[in-house]
N, C-alpha and C positions, 0 to 999 in steps of 0.2 A: 130255491139252497138261504142264502147266504141270512133273510131274516131266520131261519129255521137257528142256523150256527149263532146267531145275535140272540137270539133266547135263551138255548140253550146256554152259550155264555154266559146268561144272566143269570142264569137258574143256578149258574155253578158258583159263579162271583157267589148268589146268597146266599148259599154255603159254605162257602172256606170263611165265605165275616161271620158267619154267626150269631149269636148270642153275647158268645165271651168277648164281648168286642168293648172300648170307654172309648173311641171313635175309631171313624171309616171315611176311607173316599175312593172317589174309584176314572181314572185316566181313561183316556184313548192317546194309544202312542201310532202317529202314519210317521212311515217311513216317505220322506219328498223323495222325489227324484234329479238328479242330481245328487243325494244323498244329505240330510241329514233329519233328523226328526223331531216331527210338531205333537205337541204335546196339547191334549180339548181333556177338562174338567169338568167333570159330571153338574158343579154348578160354580154357578157367576153372580155378577151383580145385574148384565142384562137378558132378560124374563120376555118373551114374547108369550101366549094363549098359543092351543094347537091350531083354532083356525084362521088365524093369523101365518106361525107359520107353510099350515096346508094350503093356504094361496100362495103363497110367497115360491113355494116348490115347485108348486104346477109353471110359476114364468120365469124359474132358472132356464139356462140359457148356454151354451160354452164359454161365448165371450164375455158374459152378461147379461144381466135382466138393464131394464129404464129404469129410473129410480122409483122408489113407491114407496110414499106415506105407512108408514105402520107407528104403535102405541110408541118406541125408540126413535122416532124421527123417521128418514131417507135410511133407503135399502136397497138395496142393489141383490141379485140374487147372483153369481153364476154358479154350473153344473160346471165340474171338472172331475177329473179323473179319479178323485179317491173322495168325493163325492159332495152334495149340495153343500153350497158354504153359503150364507147372509151375511152382509155386509154394513153394519150400523155402518153409520155417512158420521152423525152427531153425540154419538156415545162416548163421554170420557174417559170411558175405560170397555175392557171385554166388547171389542169390537166387532167380532165378528163368530156366529154359531153356527156347528156341523153339524147339517139333519141327519139324524139314523130313525130308521123306525125298524117298531121286532115284529117277529110273526103276526102277531095279528095285528098291525100296522098304524098302531099306535106308533106314536113321532117322540121322539129323545134327540134333544139338541144336546149339543153335545159345545160348551164354552173357550172359548178362545183366553181367558181369564180363570185364571181361579187361586184357590189360597194353597195347595199341595204344589211342594216346592222341590226339587230333585232334580241334583246333580247330572251333569251329558254321561258321565260311566254311567252312575246309576241305573239309565234313560236307555242306556245302550245295555249292558247287564239286563232287566224284563226283557225288551227287546227280544233278547238273544235268549232266553229262557223260556217264550211262551212255547206252549201249546194247545193241537186244541179243547182235548177236557184241563188245560190248567195245567203246569208249568211244577216246579217244585216253586216250595216255599224261599224267597231270599231275605234273609233284616236288610235293614235299612238302616239308618240312623237312629241316633234316640229308641234304641230299640222296635220300631213298626216296622210291622210286618207284608210281606207282598205278595203278590201270586198273579201271573198273568195271562192270558186266553188265545187263543188266538180269534179272531171276530172276521165277515165280509170287508169290514171298514178299515181293518187294524187289528194293533194289539189294548186286548181290556187290562184293565190291574184294576185289584181290586191288594188299595194299601189300607191296615190298622192296624194300631196299638189296640198290646192286649192291656187286659186289665190286671193285675194283680189276685195273683193266690189267695187269696181266702183262707183263713186259720181257725 
């Protein structure tokens, strides 16, 4: 069921962003145990191929797996209540990846670091506005728009910059 919701949210994100976009980005916001948010980015510097991610996912343990060799150096895989996280021990940046799967079983990795920056107030507003079918469109700084969707892993956010109107 969680995968079906993730697939539905991804489809809704694509519709929300549409062809009228000059630029866009997606984020995943997770409420952390004890409070606060963790923001994951759709794009980041650390990229592993699907085969490697599947092998790492299979080795995930509650306390963390043994160190394993990857294309990005040694990694440990931790199964948490918020999902499976790949911890990249020697990465210069983007040191963690969150594993997600769509309804078809395709892997998606969310990145600990990315280019989209939001304030804590913006993250809170987006998290609070999320609905399963998509919350209201919010306008962020610099005219960026955002829409938040509830998924099985947290709140997925589509952020886009509308193109100027044609004359």
